[in-house]
C-alpha positions, 0 to 999 in steps of 0.5 A: 531186945535189939539195941539197934531197935532201941536206938531207932526209937531214941532217934525218933523221940529226940525229934519230937519238938518242944510243945508237942507230943507223940503217941507210943505207936506213932514213935514205933511206926516212925522208927520203922517198928510198926505195931511195937508201941509197947517196945517204945515204953520199954525202951524209955524205961531202960534209956540211959539218962545221958541221952536226955530224951524228952520222954515226957513228950510221949503219950498214949494214943488217947492223948493222955499221960500213960503213967498212973495218975497221982504218982510223982512221975505222972506229975513230973510229966504233966509239969514238964508238958505244961512248962513247954506250953502243952495245953490239957482239957481235963486229962487229955492233951489238946490235938493242936499239940500232936506232932505231925512231922513234915516230910523234910524231917522224915527224909533228912532226920531218920536214918533207917 
């Protein structure tokens, strides 16, 4: 897959503020790649660690952690979100934490 597409995805993920989450599909849309939510997942899996992406802020469209429950990575993601103040009701993240970027952010921070 195109390295440029991955870079577009990484750029969006870097914008997700602490205490907020974005959906895979939302990240794809903002990266200019509508209907490519799975590509976001793939990009995260191969992301260079030196990017220090806030990967834990990307969740499923149901507002849940998409990683299999009861795995170390699931618990790491949940813990990182809790430390940032993200609240859960059961397995779902409360909608108050869903990221809605403002127009200024979209116009000044996205380069595509």
